[in-house]
C-alpha positions in Angstrom: 112.4 102.4 105.6 108.7 101.4 105.5 108.5 102.5 101.9 111.4 100.6 100.6 109.8 97.2 100.1 107.0 98.7 98.2 109.3 100.9 96.2 111.5 98.0 95.2 108.6 95.8 94.4 106.9 98.4 92.2 110.2 99.6 90.6 111.5 96.1 89.8 112.8 96.0 86.3 112.5 99.8 85.8 115.3 101.9 84.6 114.4 104.4 87.2 114.6 102.1 90.3 117.5 104.1 91.6 115.2 107.1 92.3 113.7 105.1 95.3 117.1 104.5 96.7 118.2 108.2 96.3 115.0 109.4 97.9 115.6 107.1 100.9 119.2 108.3 101.1 118.1 111.9 101.2 115.7 111.0 104.0 118.5 109.4 105.9 120.4 112.7 105.9 117.3 114.4 107.2 117.1 112.0 110.0 120.8 112.4 110.8 120.4 116.1 111.2 117.2 116.6 113.4 118.5 119.6 115.3 118.6 121.8 112.2 117.0 124.8 113.9 119.8 125.2 116.4 122.9 124.8 114.2 123.5 126.4 110.8 126.0 123.6 109.8 123.4 121.0 110.4 120.6 123.1 108.7 122.4 122.7 105.3 122.6 118.9 105.6 118.9 118.7 106.7 117.6 121.0 103.9 119.7 119.5 101.1 118.7 116.0 102.3 115.0 117.0 102.4 115.2 118.5 98.9 117.0 115.5 97.4 114.5 113.2 99.1 111.5 115.1 97.8 112.9 115.5 94.3 113.6 111.8 93.8 110.3 110.8 95.4 108.6 113.0 92.8 110.7 111.7 90.0 109.8 108.1 91.1 106.1 109.0 91.0 106.4 110.5 87.5 108.7 108.0 85.9 107.8 104.7 87.6 104.4 104.7 89.2 102.9 107.2 86.7 100.4 108.5 89.3 100.9 112.2 88.5 97.3 112.8 89.3 97.9 111.9 93.0 101.0 114.1 93.0 99.0 117.1 91.7 96.2 116.6 94.3 98.7 116.3 97.2 100.7 119.3 96.0 97.5 121.4 95.8 96.4 120.2 99.2 99.8 121.1 100.7 99.8 124.5 98.9 96.4 125.2 100.4 97.6 124.2 103.9 100.8 126.3 103.4 98.7 129.4 102.7 96.1 128.7 105.4 98.9 128.2 108.1 100.8 131.2 106.7 104.1 129.2 106.5 104.9 129.9 102.9 108.2 131.7 103.6 109.3 129.7 106.6 108.4 126.1 105.8 108.2 125.6 102.0 110.7 122.7 102.0 108.6 121.0 104.7 105.5 121.3 102.5 107.3 120.1 99.4 108.6 117.1 101.3 105.1 116.4 102.8 103.5 116.5 99.4 106.1 114.2 97.9 105.9 111.6 100.6 102.1 111.8 101.0 101.8 111.2 97.2 104.4 108.4 97.3 102.5 106.6 100.1 99.2 106.9 98.3 100.7 105.8 95.0 102.2 102.7 96.6 98.9 101.9 98.4 97.0 102.5 95.1 99.3 100.0 93.4 98.7 97.3 95.9 95.0 97.7 96.3 94.5 97.9 92.5 96.2 94.5 92.2 94.0 92.8 94.8 
């Protein structure tokens, strides 16, 4: 929800503005299924929502904000943390989502501070 005003402002007039909405929609499903470790039915909703959210956040970065350098740095940082914490097999979706949203936040902040 906090990202939407920035996403809409930056995406205004872009053909790919829908990626911000689909990313937020995926995140809404993640929030609607917080108990995913206890129930296998909810786990599917949570995981698919997380993947959709991360995928469209990454697409927004590549197609609208064009800050792929920030995306690569965040992905490498999360990859390093994934191996250091030894959660490669158990939490890869979490790390993908973390990299996607960290780079999205940084891209939006970079946009606003570059204008000022």
